[in-house]
C-alpha positions as a Markdown table, in Angstrom:
| # | Residue | x | y | z |
|---|---|---|---|---|
| 1 | Met | -46.2 | 69.4 | -56.1 |
| 2 | Arg | -47.5 | 71.1 | -52.9 |
| 3 | Gly | -45.8 | 73.2 | -50.8 |
| 4 | His | -44.9 | 70.7 | -48.3 |
| 5 | Leu | -42.6 | 68.7 | -50.8 |
| 6 | Gln | -41.0 | 72.2 | -51.3 |
| 7 | Arg | -40.6 | 74.1 | -47.9 |
| 8 | Arg | -37.4 | 73.6 | -46.1 |
| 9 | Asp | -37.6 | 71.9 | -43.2 |
| 10 | Asp | -36.5 | 74.4 | -40.1 |
| 11 | Gly | -36.0 | 71.4 | -37.8 |
| 12 | Arg | -39.4 | 71.7 | -36.0 |
| 13 | Ala | -41.0 | 68.4 | -38.0 |
| 14 | Ala | -38.5 | 66.7 | -36.9 |
| 15 | Leu | -38.9 | 67.9 | -33.5 |
| 16 | Thr | -42.6 | 67.3 | -33.8 |
| 17 | Gly | -41.5 | 63.6 | -35.0 |
| 18 | Glu | -39.4 | 62.8 | -32.1 |
| 19 | Ala | -42.0 | 64.6 | -29.7 |
| 20 | Ala | -44.6 | 61.7 | -30.8 |
| 21 | Ala | -42.7 | 58.8 | -30.8 |
| 22 | Ala | -41.4 | 59.5 | -27.8 |
| 23 | Val | -45.0 | 59.6 | -26.2 |
| 24 | Ala | -45.8 | 56.8 | -28.2 |
| 25 | Glu | -43.3 | 54.8 | -26.9 |
| 26 | Arg | -44.0 | 54.9 | -23.3 |
| 27 | Arg | -47.5 | 54.1 | -24.4 |
| 28 | Thr | -46.3 | 50.6 | -25.5 |
| 29 | Asp | -46.2 | 47.4 | -24.1 |
| 30 | Ser | -43.2 | 45.9 | -25.8 |
| 31 | Ala | -40.8 | 46.3 | -28.5 |
| 32 | Ala | -41.0 | 45.2 | -31.9 |
| 33 | Ala | -38.1 | 42.5 | -33.0 |
| 34 | Pro | -35.3 | 44.6 | -34.6 |
| 35 | Gly | -36.4 | 43.8 | -39.3 |
| 36 | Ala | -39.5 | 43.9 | -38.3 |
| 37 | Ser | -42.5 | 45.2 | -40.5 |
| 38 | Ala | -45.6 | 47.3 | -39.2 |
| 39 | Ala | -48.3 | 48.8 | -40.8 |
| 40 | Phe | -49.4 | 52.6 | -40.3 |
| 41 | Phe | -52.7 | 53.6 | -40.6 |
| 42 | Asp | -53.2 | 58.2 | -40.3 |
| 43 | Val | -57.4 | 58.0 | -39.0 |
| 44 | Asp | -59.2 | 61.1 | -40.8 |
| 45 | Asn | -60.7 | 59.5 | -43.6 |
| 46 | Thr | -58.7 | 56.6 | -44.0 |
| 47 | Leu | -59.8 | 54.4 | -41.2 |
| 48 | Met | -62.8 | 56.7 | -40.1 |
| 49 | Arg | -65.0 | 58.4 | -41.9 |
| 50 | Gly | -64.8 | 61.5 | -41.8 |
| 51 | Ala | -62.7 | 63.9 | -39.0 |
| 52 | Ser | -62.1 | 62.0 | -35.3 |
| 53 | Ile | -61.6 | 65.6 | -33.7 |
| 54 | Tyr | -64.3 | 67.0 | -35.4 |
| 55 | His | -66.9 | 63.9 | -33.6 |
| 56 | Phe | -65.0 | 65.2 | -30.3 |
| 57 | Ala | -65.1 | 68.5 | -30.0 |
| 58 | Arg | -69.2 | 68.0 | -31.0 |
| 59 | Gly | -68.6 | 65.8 | -27.8 |
| 60 | Leu | -67.2 | 68.6 | -25.4 |
| 61 | Ala | -69.7 | 71.5 | -27.0 |
| 62 | Ala | -73.0 | 69.4 | -26.4 |
| 63 | Arg | -71.2 | 69.4 | -22.7 |
| 64 | Asp | -70.9 | 72.5 | -22.5 |
| 65 | Leu | -67.2 | 72.9 | -22.8 |
| 66 | Phe | -66.9 | 75.1 | -25.4 |
| 67 | Thr | -69.3 | 77.6 | -27.3 |
| 68 | Thr | -71.0 | 76.1 | -30.6 |
| 69 | Arg | -69.4 | 79.6 | -31.3 |
| 70 | Asp | -66.1 | 78.4 | -30.7 |
| 71 | Leu | -67.1 | 75.3 | -32.4 |
| 72 | Ala | -67.3 | 77.0 | -36.1 |
| 73 | Arg | -64.5 | 79.1 | -36.8 |
| 74 | Phe | -62.4 | 75.5 | -34.9 |
| 75 | Ala | -64.1 | 74.1 | -38.4 |
| 76 | Trp | -63.8 | 77.0 | -40.5 |
| 77 | Ala | -59.9 | 77.0 | -39.6 |
| 78 | Gln | -60.0 | 73.7 | -39.7 |
| 79 | Leu | -61.2 | 72.9 | -43.3 |
| 80 | Val | -59.2 | 76.3 | -44.4 |
| 81 | Phe | -56.4 | 73.7 | -44.0 |
| 82 | Arg | -56.9 | 70.9 | -45.1 |
| 83 | Val | -59.1 | 71.9 | -48.8 |
| 84 | Thr | -55.8 | 73.8 | -49.3 |
| 85 | Gly | -53.2 | 71.7 | -48.4 |
| 86 | Ser | -50.9 | 74.5 | -47.5 |
| 87 | Glu | -48.4 | 74.7 | -45.3 |
| 88 | Gln | -48.3 | 79.1 | -45.0 |
| 89 | Pro | -47.6 | 79.9 | -41.6 |
| 90 | Asp | -50.6 | 81.8 | -41.7 |
| 91 | His | -52.5 | 78.7 | -41.6 |
| 92 | Ile | -50.5 | 76.6 | -39.6 |
| 93 | Asn | -51.3 | 79.2 | -36.6 |
| 94 | Ala | -54.4 | 79.1 | -37.5 |
| 95 | Ala | -54.5 | 75.0 | -37.1 |
| 96 | Arg | -52.2 | 75.3 | -33.7 |
| 97 | Glu | -54.4 | 77.4 | -32.1 |
| 98 | Ser | -57.5 | 75.7 | -32.7 |
| 99 | Ala | -56.4 | 72.7 | -31.7 |
| 100 | Leu | -55.4 | 73.8 | -28.6 |
| 101 | Ala | -58.4 | 75.7 | -27.7 |
| 102 | Phe | -59.6 | 72.4 | -26.5 |
| 103 | Val | -57.4 | 71.6 | -24.2 |
| 104 | Ala | -56.6 | 75.0 | -22.7 |
| 105 | Gly | -57.0 | 74.6 | -19.2 |
| 106 | His | -58.3 | 71.7 | -18.5 |
| 107 | Asn | -56.7 | 68.3 | -17.0 |
| 108 | Val | -55.4 | 65.8 | -18.4 |
| 109 | Ser | -57.2 | 62.4 | -16.8 |
| 110 | Glu | -60.7 | 65.0 | -17.5 |
| 111 | Leu | -60.1 | 65.5 | -21.1 |
| 112 | Ile | -58.8 | 61.3 | -21.6 |
| 113 | Ala | -62.1 | 60.3 | -19.5 |
| 114 | Leu | -64.6 | 62.8 | -21.8 |
| 115 | Cys | -62.3 | 60.7 | -24.9 |
| 116 | Glu | -63.7 | 57.5 | -23.7 |
| 117 | Glu | -67.5 | 58.7 | -23.6 |
| 118 | Ile | -67.6 | 60.4 | -27.1 |
| 119 | Tyr | -66.0 | 57.9 | -28.7 |
| 120 | Asp | -68.0 | 55.2 | -27.4 |
| 121 | Glu | -71.0 | 57.2 | -28.2 |
| 122 | Thr | -70.5 | 58.9 | -31.4 |
| 123 | Met | -67.1 | 57.6 | -33.2 |
| 124 | Ala | -66.8 | 54.0 | -32.9 |
| 125 | Asp | -69.6 | 52.6 | -35.5 |
| 126 | Arg | -67.4 | 55.2 | -38.1 |
| 127 | Ile | -64.6 | 52.8 | -38.6 |
| 128 | Trp | -64.9 | 51.8 | -41.9 |
| 129 | Glu | -65.5 | 48.2 | -42.4 |
| 130 | Gly | -63.2 | 48.3 | -45.6 |
| 131 | Ala | -60.3 | 49.6 | -43.3 |
| 132 | Arg | -61.3 | 47.1 | -40.6 |
| 133 | Thr | -60.7 | 44.3 | -42.9 |
| 134 | Leu | -57.3 | 46.0 | -43.8 |
| 135 | Val | -56.1 | 46.1 | -39.9 |
| 136 | Asn | -56.6 | 42.4 | -39.7 |
| 137 | Arg | -55.0 | 41.5 | -42.1 |
| 138 | His | -52.1 | 43.0 | -40.8 |
| 139 | Leu | -52.5 | 41.8 | -37.2 |
| 140 | Thr | -53.1 | 37.9 | -38.2 |
| 141 | Ala | -50.0 | 38.8 | -40.2 |
| 142 | Gly | -48.6 | 39.1 | -36.7 |
| 143 | Gln | -47.3 | 42.1 | -37.7 |
| 144 | Arg | -48.1 | 46.0 | -35.9 |
| 145 | Val | -50.5 | 48.6 | -36.8 |
| 146 | Trp | -50.5 | 51.9 | -35.9 |
| 147 | Leu | -51.7 | 55.5 | -36.0 |
| 148 | Val | -50.4 | 58.3 | -37.4 |
| 149 | Thr | -53.0 | 61.4 | -37.2 |
| 150 | Ala | -52.6 | 65.0 | -36.2 |
| 151 | Thr | -55.4 | 64.2 | -33.6 |
| 152 | Pro | -54.3 | 64.7 | -29.8 |
| 153 | Val | -52.0 | 61.5 | -29.0 |
| 154 | Glu | -55.2 | 61.1 | -26.1 |
| 155 | Leu | -57.8 | 60.3 | -27.9 |
| 156 | Ala | -55.6 | 59.2 | -30.9 |
| 157 | Asp | -54.6 | 56.4 | -28.3 |
| 158 | Ile | -58.3 | 55.9 | -27.1 |
| 159 | Ile | -59.0 | 55.1 | -30.7 |
| 160 | Arg | -55.9 | 52.0 | -30.5 |
| 161 | Arg | -56.6 | 50.1 | -27.7 |
| 162 | Arg | -61.0 | 50.1 | -28.9 |
| 163 | Leu | -59.7 | 48.4 | -32.0 |
| 164 | Gly | -56.2 | 46.5 | -30.2 |
| 165 | Leu | -54.3 | 47.9 | -32.3 |
| 166 | Ser | -50.6 | 48.3 | -31.2 |
| 167 | Gly | -50.1 | 51.9 | -30.8 |
| 168 | Ala | -50.7 | 56.0 | -31.9 |
| 169 | Leu | -48.5 | 59.0 | -33.0 |
| 170 | Gly | -50.7 | 61.6 | -32.6 |
| 171 | Thr | -50.5 | 65.5 | -31.6 |
| 172 | Val | -48.2 | 66.2 | -28.3 |
| 173 | Ala | -50.4 | 68.9 | -25.9 |
| 174 | Glu | -47.3 | 70.3 | -23.3 |
| 175 | Ser | -49.1 | 69.8 | -19.6 |
| 176 | Val | -47.5 | 71.1 | -16.2 |
| 177 | Glu | -48.6 | 69.0 | -13.2 |
| 178 | Gly | -51.6 | 66.9 | -14.9 |
| 179 | Val | -53.1 | 70.3 | -17.3 |
| 180 | Tyr | -52.4 | 71.3 | -20.6 |
| 181 | Thr | -50.7 | 74.8 | -21.2 |
| 182 | Gly | -51.9 | 75.0 | -24.5 |
| 183 | Arg | -48.7 | 74.8 | -26.3 |
| 184 | Leu | -47.8 | 72.2 | -28.5 |
| 185 | Val | -44.5 | 70.1 | -28.1 |
| 186 | Gly | -43.1 | 71.0 | -32.0 |
| 187 | Asp | -46.4 | 71.6 | -34.3 |
| 188 | Leu | -49.4 | 69.2 | -35.6 |
| 189 | Leu | -48.3 | 66.1 | -36.2 |
| 190 | His | -49.2 | 66.4 | -40.0 |
| 191 | Gly | -47.4 | 65.9 | -43.4 |
| 192 | Pro | -44.2 | 66.1 | -43.3 |
| 193 | Ala | -43.6 | 65.6 | -38.9 |
| 194 | Lys | -45.8 | 62.0 | -39.8 |
| 195 | Ala | -42.5 | 60.9 | -41.6 |
| 196 | Glu | -40.5 | 62.6 | -38.6 |
| 197 | Ala | -42.1 | 59.9 | -36.3 |
| 198 | Val | -42.4 | 56.8 | -38.1 |
| 199 | Arg | -39.0 | 57.4 | -38.6 |
| 200 | Ala | -38.0 | 57.8 | -35.5 |
| 201 | Leu | -40.2 | 55.3 | -33.5 |
| 202 | Ala | -38.9 | 53.0 | -36.0 |
| 203 | Glu | -35.0 | 53.7 | -35.5 |
| 204 | Arg | -36.2 | 52.9 | -31.7 |
| 205 | Glu | -38.8 | 49.7 | -32.4 |
| 206 | Gly | -35.4 | 48.6 | -34.6 |
| 207 | Leu | -38.3 | 48.5 | -38.1 |
| 208 | Asn | -37.4 | 47.4 | -41.4 |
| 209 | Leu | -39.3 | 51.0 | -43.4 |
| 210 | Ser | -38.7 | 48.6 | -46.6 |
| 211 | Ala | -41.0 | 46.1 | -45.5 |
| 212 | Cys | -43.2 | 48.2 | -43.9 |
| 213 | Thr | -46.9 | 49.7 | -45.2 |
| 214 | Ala | -48.6 | 53.2 | -45.2 |
| 215 | Tyr | -52.4 | 53.8 | -45.7 |
| 216 | Ser | -53.9 | 57.4 | -46.1 |
| 217 | Asp | -56.4 | 59.3 | -47.6 |
| 218 | Ser | -54.2 | 62.5 | -48.3 |
| 219 | Tyr | -51.7 | 64.0 | -51.1 |
| 220 | Asn | -50.3 | 65.5 | -47.8 |
| 221 | Asp | -49.1 | 61.6 | -46.5 |
| 222 | Leu | -47.4 | 61.8 | -49.5 |
| 223 | Pro | -44.2 | 61.9 | -47.4 |
| 224 | Leu | -45.7 | 59.4 | -44.8 |
| 225 | Leu | -46.4 | 56.5 | -47.9 |
| 226 | Ser | -42.8 | 57.9 | -49.4 |
| 227 | Ile | -40.7 | 56.5 | -46.5 |
| 228 | Val | -42.7 | 52.5 | -46.4 |
| 229 | Gly | -42.3 | 49.9 | -48.9 |
| 230 | His | -45.5 | 49.2 | -48.9 |
| 231 | Pro | -47.9 | 52.8 | -49.8 |
| 232 | Asn | -51.3 | 52.9 | -49.9 |
| 233 | Ala | -54.6 | 55.1 | -50.7 |
| 234 | Val | -57.7 | 54.7 | -48.9 |
| 235 | Asn | -60.1 | 56.9 | -50.0 |
| 236 | Pro | -57.8 | 59.6 | -52.1 |
| 237 | Asp | -58.2 | 63.0 | -52.3 |
| 238 | Asp | -57.7 | 64.0 | -56.2 |
| 239 | Asp | -53.8 | 64.2 | -55.8 |
| 240 | Leu | -52.5 | 61.4 | -53.7 |
| 241 | Gln | -55.7 | 59.6 | -56.5 |
| 242 | Ala | -53.5 | 60.6 | -59.5 |
| 243 | Tyr | -50.3 | 60.2 | -58.0 |
| 244 | Ala | -51.5 | 56.7 | -56.5 |
| 245 | Glu | -52.3 | 55.6 | -60.4 |
| 246 | Thr | -48.8 | 56.7 | -62.3 |
| 247 | His | -46.8 | 54.9 | -59.7 |
| 248 | Gly | -48.7 | 51.8 | -59.1 |
| 249 | Trp | -49.6 | 52.3 | -55.3 |
| 250 | Pro | -53.0 | 49.7 | -54.7 |
| 251 | Val | -56.3 | 51.8 | -53.8 |
| 252 | His | -58.6 | 51.4 | -51.6 |
| 253 | Glu | -62.0 | 52.9 | -51.9 |
| 254 | Phe | -64.7 | 53.0 | -49.1 |
| 255 | Arg | -67.0 | 55.5 | -49.8 |
| 256 | Arg | -70.1 | 54.4 | -51.7 |
| 257 | His | -70.7 | 57.3 | -53.1 |
| 258 | Arg | -67.3 | 58.2 | -54.6 |
| 259 | Arg | -68.5 | 61.9 | -56.5 |
| 260 | Ala | -71.2 | 62.7 | -53.2 |
| 261 | Leu | -67.8 | 62.6 | -51.1 |
| 262 | Arg | -65.2 | 64.1 | -53.2 |
| 263 | Val | -63.4 | 66.3 | -50.6 |
| 264 | Gly | -63.6 | 63.3 | -47.9 |
| 265 | Val | -62.6 | 65.8 | -44.6 |
| 266 | Pro | -64.4 | 69.1 | -46.1 |
| 267 | Ala | -67.9 | 67.0 | -45.9 |
| 268 | Ala | -66.4 | 65.8 | -42.3 |
| 269 | Leu | -66.4 | 69.5 | -41.6 |
| 270 | Leu | -69.7 | 70.5 | -42.7 |
| 271 | Gly | -71.1 | 67.5 | -41.0 |
| 272 | Ala | -69.3 | 69.1 | -37.4 |
| 273 | Leu | -70.6 | 72.6 | -37.9 |
| 274 | Met | -74.4 | 71.7 | -38.4 |
| 275 | Gly | -74.1 | 69.3 | -36.5 |
| 276 | Gly | -72.5 | 72.5 | -34.1 |
| 277 | Val | -75.7 | 74.9 | -35.1 |
| 278 | Ala | -77.8 | 71.8 | -33.6 |
| 279 | Val | -76.1 | 71.6 | -29.7 |
| 280 | Gly | -76.7 | 75.2 | -29.8 |
| 281 | Met | -80.6 | 74.9 | -30.8 |
| 282 | Ala | -80.6 | 71.9 | -28.7 |
| 283 | Arg | -79.2 | 74.3 | -25.6 |
| 284 | Arg | -81.9 | 76.9 | -26.6 |
| 285 | Arg | -85.0 | 75.0 | -26.4 |
| 286 | Arg | -83.9 | 72.9 | -23.2 |
| 287 | His | -83.4 | 77.1 | -21.7 |
């Protein structure tokens, strides 16, 4: 088992999860009925092909908000973090710092407007049809559907609104007077922090976790999958595939070429990196 199941919890996961739940509650219209169930979906490679933050990054690079070199550095740090599944402090810090590079010093409302544009341009057609079917199944049954993702909550909230979902739990970046400070509230919403966010949300909204469902592609989300009564693996990595099969969890495979996409999101990172190079080349041609 990977490090996130063995490391000592110093309270940061709980802080991160509580911050995500508090922000989500403010963005949600109404609470669930006591004892009600809900479905929780990871975003990257579970609901959407590839990684949402990299499509956003490419959109920002195309708008000259940061350089192609920044995009490459961001992609590399996240690739190492995702492939290794490491919870070592240096990897956590690299992921945190690269996430903050997107928002520090920017106006919150302006970035949200850019998120809207970029989603419509490059992300809307990347939703897995199979995942959309699963989502609709829960909505038709009268259940609430939540996103749970390390993606910044502003972007996660746009995805959930476009899909007509109930709410989104995401990484919370601190802002003062409408401007991002470059600090996170807690850490990235990753691994154990996702489980803590769902627990905090369940307590606030009276959800019965034993009646809830969760979907993810990553073994790193095992803490989230393990706290609900109905865990599901979607386009799983090798570790989650093995764990799901051992424990009799449903496995949903939406990728057409399993072998070609074994690493899932890292493939998306490569695409983001190449996309950044293409953006840089296009700029040079224009100038």
